[in-house]
N, C-alpha and C positions, 0 to 999 in steps of 0.2 A: 504494500500500500504506500503510495506517494504521500508524504506528509505535507507537501507544498500544494496549496489549493488555488483555484481561480478565485479572484476577489469578489466579495459581496459588496453591497452598498456601504457598509460600515468600514470595510478595509479600504475601499476607494476614497472615502472621506478622510480616513486617517492618513493615507498617503498624501493626499492633496494638502491636508493641514500641516504635515511635516514640511512640505516644500514651502508653503505660504508663510510659515512661522520661522523658517530657518534664517539665521543671521550669518551662518558660516557653514562650510561643508569640508570634508576631506576629499581632495581631488587625487585620484590615482591615474597615472599616465605612464607611458613607456619612454624611457630615456633614449635619445638618438643613438647612443652607443649600445643600447640593449638593456634589459632589466627594468624593473619597476621603480617608480618614485612616487611618493605621497607628500602632499602639501595641504595646508589649511588655507582656504580662500574665503573671502567675504561672499555672501550669496544673497540675491534677491530674485525677482522674476521680471520678465518683460511683460508687455501688455497682453500676451496670449497665455501667460502663466508658466512659460518655459523658464528653467533656471538660467540666471544671468549673473555674471561677475565682471569685475574690473580688475585687470591684472597687468603687471609690468612686463613689457617685452624683454626686459633684462633678466627675468627670473628663469630658473631651471625648468619649472613646470610649463612656462610658455614655450620654451625651446622644444620641450617634449611634445607639446600639442601641435606645434608647427610641423614637426617631423611625422607625427602620427596623431590625427585628431580623435582616434578612438580612446575613450577614457571612461572612468567611473566616478560617481559622486556618492559619498556616504553622508547622509543627512540624518540628524537626530541627536539629541543631547540627553545624556542620563540626568535624572533628577538627583537631588541632594541625598535622597534616601533609597535604600534597597539595593539589590544587586543590579549593576548597570546592564547586565545581559537580559534583564526582564523588561527593560524600557524599549519603546518602539524605535525602530530605525529603518531607513529606506536606502537601498542601493539602487542607483540609476546608471545604466549603461548608456553612454551618450556618444555623439559626435560633436566635437567642439568646433565652433566657427568664430574666428577673430573678426571683429567688425572694424573696418578701416574708419579713420576719423572723417574722411570725406564721403562716407556712405550716407544715403538719404535718411536713414533711420537714426543716425548718430545723435542728433539734437534731442530727439524724443527719448532715446535711451538715457542720455545724460540727465535730462530733467527727471525722469522716473527714478533713476538711481539716486540722485541727490534728495529726492523726496523721501526715500527710505533710509538713506545713509548720508545725512547732512554733513558729517565730519569729513566725508570724502572730498568736500570742496577744497580742502587743503592740497590735494594732489591729483584730482580728476583731470586737470588740464595739462599735467606734465606730459612732455612729448613721448615718453616711453609707455604710457598707459593706454590700453585698449579694452573695449568691452569684448567679452566672449560669451556667446550664446551656446547653450548646451541642448542639442536636439536629442530627446530621449528616444532610444531604440527599444528598450525594455527595462524591467527592473525587478526587484525583489523586496517585498515588505516583510519585515519581521515585526509583527505587531505586539510582541510580548511572548511569553512562554506558550508554546503550542499554537501560535498564530502566524503561519508562514504562507505568503501569497505571491504568485507570479503577477507582475504588473505589466500592462501594455500602455503605449502612449494614450490610447483611448480611455483607459482607466483614470488618467490624470487630467482629463478635460475639466477646466474650472466650471 
């Protein structure tokens, strides 16, 4: 018997809530020389609800995404009490797309990002920073003990 299930309405809502309430995520990517790398990134969403971040082109994880846009995001923060493994978390398998500064959507992304992360005003316009949009291919929701679900992009529709 496969313990991983297709999501019900409650699981879809929980996955969406994890994305919408996230302020950061762990980003896993493949280094250009091979092998994995993991980094913490700030996280918000674009106007479609897709995960979005602002990253420096000088960072190792940006170089990894340029070499191979396939990546994963781990979203979910353990609470102050209890076993961290019983708290909900969501893994999203994605394709990352760096947004050029001259892209038509850049101004709207900038405004949305600053609305959710006002302190980013200090560095958002630095020449090395770019928005990165994460197109979700599939995912895995661990909603707590005994609650494992396969997630599709359609399951995450706001």
